[in-house]
N, C-alpha and C positions, 0 to 999 in steps of 0.2 A: 856378630854383635852378641853381647852378653844377655842372658835372660834376666839379670838383676835389674830392678827398677831404678831409673835415674833419680826420680824425685825422692824415693825412699832413702837412697844412698845419701843424697844431699841433706835431707832432713836429719838423718841419723848423725851425720858429720857435724851439723850445726848444733843440734841439741845434746848429743851424747858423744861428741868427738873426743873429748878428753878421756873417755873410757874405752875408746877404740871400737865403739859399736858398729860403725860403718865398715870397718875392716873385718869384723866377725861376720857381718851380713854378706859381704862379697866373697868370703871363704879364705881370707888371709888371716888365719888364726894366730900364726907366729907373731906377726907384727901387731896384731890386735892385743895380744898379751903384753907385749913391750909397751904399747901405748897405755894400756891399763895401769901398768906398774909405774910409768913415768908421768902419768896424768897428761897424756898427749904431748910429751916432750915439753912440759910446762906451758902448753898452749901453742907453741910455735909449730909443732908438727901438725896439730889440729888445723891451724890457719892455712898451712901449706896444702893440706889435703882438701880443704874446702875450696880453695882456689883451683886446684887441679880438677876436682869434680865439676865445678862450675863451668870450666872451659872445655869439658868433655874429653879430658886426657886420662882419666882414671880407668884402671883395668881391674878385672876380677882375678881370682886365683888361677884361671886358665889362660890369662893373657888377653882375654877378649875385652874390647872397650865397652864402657857403660855409657850409652848415648841416650839423649832425650827422645 
């Protein structure tokens, strides 16, 4: 399991997801920059990430799941 906090990741995705803050937090800087430049894929990518995080399928940069 990842050392990253589940609640922090989810809150960052909800509040600052369009800027890719949750992806920077878990170490995925490449996709975080892309989200920043596209404003979260115009909100679609942000919504998909929120759902993936909420159902506990989101992984950090090392491939470890972020679980509650």
